[in-house]
C-alpha positions as CSV (number, residue, x, y, z in Angstrom):
1,X,30.0,101.2,54.1
2,X,28.4,103.7,56.5
3,X,29.3,107.3,56.6
4,X,29.4,108.7,60.1
5,X,28.9,112.3,61.3
6,X,31.3,111.9,64.1
7,X,33.3,109.4,66.3
8,X,30.4,109.0,68.7
9,X,28.1,107.9,65.9
10,X,30.7,105.5,64.6
11,X,31.4,104.1,68.1
12,X,27.7,103.5,68.6
13,X,27.4,101.7,65.2
14,X,30.3,99.4,65.9
15,X,29.1,98.6,69.4
16,X,26.0,97.0,67.9
17,X,27.3,95.6,64.6
18,X,29.7,92.8,63.7
19,X,32.7,94.0,61.6
20,X,32.9,90.6,59.8
21,X,29.7,91.6,57.9
22,X,31.8,94.4,56.4
23,X,35.4,93.2,56.3
24,X,37.2,89.9,55.5
25,X,39.7,89.9,58.4
26,X,41.5,86.9,56.8
27,X,42.6,89.1,54.0
28,X,43.9,91.9,56.2
29,X,47.4,92.8,57.1
30,X,48.7,93.3,60.7
31,X,49.9,96.9,61.1
32,X,51.4,98.8,64.1
33,X,50.8,102.4,64.9
34,X,53.3,103.2,67.6
35,X,52.7,107.0,67.6
36,X,48.9,106.7,67.6
37,X,47.4,108.3,70.7
38,X,43.8,107.6,71.8
39,X,41.5,110.6,71.6
40,X,40.9,112.2,74.9
41,X,38.1,114.4,76.4
42,X,38.6,116.9,79.2
43,X,36.2,116.5,82.1
44,X,35.7,118.2,85.4
45,X,35.8,115.9,88.4
46,X,35.0,117.1,91.9
47,X,36.8,115.1,94.6
48,X,37.0,115.5,98.3
49,X,40.1,117.4,99.3
50,X,41.4,114.5,101.4
51,X,41.1,112.1,98.5
52,X,43.0,114.4,96.2
53,X,45.7,114.8,98.8
54,X,46.0,111.0,99.2
55,X,46.1,110.6,95.4
56,X,48.9,113.1,95.2
57,X,50.9,111.3,97.9
58,X,50.5,108.0,96.1
59,X,51.4,109.6,92.8
60,X,54.5,111.1,94.3
61,X,55.6,107.7,95.6
62,X,55.2,106.2,92.1
63,X,56.8,109.3,90.5
64,X,53.9,109.9,88.2
65,X,51.5,112.9,87.8
66,X,48.4,112.5,89.9
67,X,46.1,112.8,86.9
68,X,48.0,109.9,85.3
69,X,47.6,107.8,88.5
70,X,43.8,108.6,88.4
71,X,43.6,107.2,84.9
72,X,45.6,104.1,85.8
73,X,43.3,103.4,88.8
74,X,40.2,104.0,86.7
75,X,41.5,101.7,83.9
76,X,42.3,98.9,86.4
77,X,38.9,99.1,88.0
78,X,37.1,99.2,84.6
79,X,39.0,96.2,83.4
80,X,38.2,94.4,86.7
81,X,34.5,95.1,86.4
82,X,34.3,94.2,82.7
83,X,36.2,90.9,83.1
84,X,34.4,89.6,86.2
């Protein structure tokens, strides 16, 4: 099995390789990891002030932090684009 220097290298490897060449999924067990959180990366994002204000209003209506609402909106749009 490959040894990776970091997550990015591993992610790139699995994006272009089939896991069935390395694992027999029929012999695997189903496991749950309820406390596992996806790794995150901090970014800087510049938004027009009016857009940020509108996001904060929408977030307040939904009773969620505006940063969380941004992530929700991005995920919905990503899923929509991928599954077209």
